[in-house]
Every structure is written in structure tokens, then in C-alpha cells.
C-alpha positions, -999 to 999 in steps of 0.1 A, spaced: -557 -823 116 -551 -790 128 -570 -756 127 -587 -747 97 -598 -713 85 -581 -679 87 -572 -666 120 -588 -633 131 -597 -613 159 -626 -623 182 -648 -596 171 -658 -583 137 -634 -554 129 -650 -520 127 -648 -502 93 -631 -469 96 -639 -443 68 -615 -415 62 -627 -381 76 -621 -348 59 -602 -321 78 -603 -284 69 -580 -256 77 -600 -228 94 -581 -195 90 -582 -171 120 -590 -135 119 -562 -124 142 -536 -138 165 -560 -131 193 -590 -147 179 -603 -177 201 -597 -211 184 -628 -229 172 -636 -261 189 -629 -292 170 -658 -308 151 -668 -341 163 -685 -362 139 -714 -385 143 -691 -414 134 -667 -404 160 -694 -402 186 -709 -434 177 -675 -452 180 -669 -438 214 -704 -447 225 -698 -484 212 -665 -484 230 -681 -474 263 -708 -498 260 -683 -527 252 -665 -518 283 -695 -517 304 -706 -551 291 -673 -565 298 -672 -553 332 -707 -569 338 -696 -601 324 -664 -602 346 -688 -599 375 -708 -629 363 -676 -650 358 -661 -641 391 -691 -656 407 -687 -691 389 -668 -720 397 -634 -722 380 -643 -751 357 -619 -757 330 -597 -730 343 -588 -750 375 -553 -762 372 -560 -799 372 -588 -794 345 -566 -771 325 -539 -798 323 -565 -823 315 -578 -801 287 -542 -799 271 -539 -837 275 -572 -840 255 -561 -814 229 -526 -829 224 -540 -864 219 -557 -851 187 -530 -824 177 -500 -845 185 -510 -881 193 -496 -879 228 -510 -870 263 -473 -856 271 -478 -823 255 -448 -808 271 -427 -828 247 -444 -809 218 -430 -776 220 -405 -784 192 -429 -801 170 -430 -788 135 -441 -799 100 -461 -794 70 -491 -819 72 -504 -808 38 -536 -791 49 -528 -759 30 -518 -739 61 -481 -741 58 -460 -753 88 -479 -764 118 -458 -762 151 -458 -764 188 -482 -772 216 -515 -765 198 -505 -765 162 -495 -727 156 -495 -723 118 -475 -701 94 -505 -697 73 -531 -687 100 -514 -657 116 -509 -673 150 -474 -684 146 -464 -652 132 -481 -634 162 -463 -658 187 -429 -650 172 -436 -613 171 -447 -612 208 -417 -635 218 -393 -613 199 -407 -581 217 -393 -597 249 -363 -615 235 -351 -596 205 -320 -619 199 -339 -651 196 -333 -676 168 -366 -671 150 -366 -633 148 -346 -633 115 -376 -652 98 -403 -626 108 -402 -609 74 -410 -643 57 -435 -652 82 -453 -620 73 -450 -625 37 -463 -661 38 -493 -654 62 -525 -665 47 -507 -691 24 -492 -725 25 -457 -711 11 -424 -720 27 -407 -691 8 -381 -675 29 -386 -700 56 -367 -731 40 -342 -747 46 -335 -733 81 -368 -725 100 -378 -759 111 -342 -763 128 -345 -729 142 -379 -736 157 -367 -768 173 -336 -752 188 -357 -722 202 -381 -747 217 -353 -758 239 -355 -725 256 -377 -722 287 -387 -685 277 -401 -698 244 -419 -727 260 -436 -701 283 -443 -680 253 -462 -707 237 -481 -713 267 -490 -678 272 -501 -674 234 -522 -705 238 -538 -689 269 -543 -654 254 -557 -664 219 -574 -696 227 -580 -710 261 -591 -679 278 -615 -665 252 -632 -699 248 -635 -706 286 -650 -670 291 -675 -673 264 -685 -709 273 -691 -696 310 -712 -668 297 -731 -693 278 -738 -712 309 -716 -743 300 -700 -765 324 -665 -780 324 -672 -802 294 -687 -775 275 -659 -753 282 -636 -779 268 -657 -783 237 -655 -747 230 -616 -747 236 -610 -776 213 -631 -760 186 -613 -728 191 -580 -745 186 -591 -765 155 -612 -739 137 -594 -708 148 -610 -676 164 -622 -665 131 -653 -651 115 -649 -670 82 -675 -697 75 -660 -724 97 -644 -702 123 -653 -707 160 -675 -678 163 -695 -684 132 -701 -721 144 -713 -708 179 -737 -683 162 -752 -712 141 -757 -733 171 -774 -706 190 -798 -701 161 -808 -736 164 -808 -742 202 -809 -722 235 -777 -723 255 -781 -729 293 -778 -691 300 -810 -689 277 -826 -715 298 -819 -743 274 -806 -778 278 -768 -781 282 -767 -815 268 -791 -806 238 -773 -775 230 -738 -792 231 -749 -819 209 -760 -794 183 -728 -775 185 -709 -807 180 -732 -816 150 -724 -781 134 -687 -784 141 -685 -819 126 -704 -809 95 -680 -778 91 -649 -801 94 -663 -825 67 -674 -796 44 -639 -780 46 -621 -811 39 -643 -842 28 -631 -875 44 -615 -857 74 -612 -878 106 -638 -863 131 -629 -889 160 -618 -860 183 -656 -854 183 -673 -888 177 -651 -909 200 -640 -884 226 -662 -853 233 -695 -868 220 -688 -899 242 -681 -878 273 -714 -859 264 -735 -891 261 -721 -906 293 -734 -874 310 -699 -863 322 -707 -827 321 -681 -820 348 -654 -838 328 -646 -859 357 -618 -885 356 -611 -913 349 -615 -907 313 -612 -932 283 -613 -919 246 -602 -926 211 -587 -904 185 -574 -915 150 -579 -951 162 -556 -946 192 -570 -951 228 -561 -927 255 -567 -930 294 -564 -905 322 -568 -921 356 
């Protein structure tokens, strides 16, 4: 299984209404120009932007004083092994840059190290950003088709050559690095940042990251941010003086329910016999050695 839901930005978009502009006649060439009219809506947006910048600056200071957690190089490598066991059935995630197939989940082609999808915006974004840096790459010609199929499971304009082009481009170190960079920008860094602000340790940071990968950073019913808000309504996070273990248990319950509601009968072992097992073992620091099961396969990290 891969990510479900439509990929959106991390914050709810602000609706912008049209403003009316009027031409004000001048009495003469020497008449002073009237100052521009600043609407209440413009002022409100500017105030919101300033507040957001101030809040982010304060959050940055909080995070700077915390341990690296999942962002430590060894833990980050472990996190990708754990995700890869569920996404690609292997711990050797560096062999999965060229992976691509339609797994029949309604999201078109799933590809690469975390299952970028043609139907969920992130694969298109990856190719767009890569093309900005490397305009002559072998995937650039498929951008019109990727934009057209976004939000659907259609292969129109992609078949028959897209899968071969993806595999060929995946041999290029630059495209491999682009996949890693997009994983970090869109999934790893936002998930770990928010987990730290919620007071979660290394395991909790991974639980957020895996949820972000599977459900997408969306605001639809089963998107990561909605799932987190539902959990916070049921339990206090550690940053709210709640129990870390109790909060994560509820978050996993909510996430598991969302997976089953989206696709009844879906395999939830990435939660049941992996993340939940680490939690019940009290391994909040995600300390190795680790042993877990996904889709009936057993994995170990010494």
C-alpha cells in the first residue's frame, strides 16, 4: 500500500477574493497622487503573515534546543529502512529509485523511494523541480501529461514510455538526489518538525513520518494533518503535558481506522506488528536492535 488521499500543502490555503480597483482622475499634472487604498483584507493577510513568521521563528528556537532525534543521520537511515520495508518490501532502500508500477490503488503510477504517485501531485512536483535544475532530463517531456493526470489514476500521455524513462533517469545520481531532497522537503522535515513541537521522541517522530508518507500531507479526511488534529482532540500530546505513549497509541488507532475506512481489508501490519510493537515495548527512542513484521515478512536491524 502507498499513500492515500490527495496531496496538498501543509496549511489550509487562504481564499483570496477579487479586489476592485478604480482609476482616480487627477485635477492637473501637478496634483499630488492619492495614497493607495489598503483594504481590511490586505491588512489582515499581512498581519497573519507576520504572525506566522513570528511563530515559526519561535518554533525554530524551540527545535534548536531539542535533541536531533530522528534527524540524526543513523536514525534517519533507520527511518528510511522502516518505511522501505512497507513501501518496497526491502531494507535496501537505495535500490528503489527506479521502482515504478501501478499497484491498483487508484493513484496511478507509484514510483521511487517513498512511492511518489502520478495521481497525488508529488511525482509531478518532483519532476518539475528536477527539470528546473536539469532541463534536458528524460522525464521532462512527460510534464504536460503528468499535469493532466494529476488527481486521477489515468496513464494517458504516459504510456508506453514513461516507466522506461523513469527507470533510466533513476540511474542518474542527480535524479536520485532529487528524490531524496523531495522526500526530505515534503515529508521527512515537516513530519519531524511537527512531532518535535508536539513533544514526541524519536519513535513518535517516525510514526508521524510514516503517516505523512502513507496518507500524504493533506487536509482531506484521511490526510496526515487531519489525523493529527483528531488525535489531539482525544488526547493531550506531551507538549500539552500528556502521556507520550497514550497519545501515540490513540494516533495509531485513528490512523489504522482511516486506512481501513479508505480501503476495507487493507493490510495494517506497518502499524500492528511494527510501530505498535515498538510502542508497547516502550522503545520510545527507537533503539536498535529492532525486529518487526510487515505483510508477513520479518525484518531485523542489528
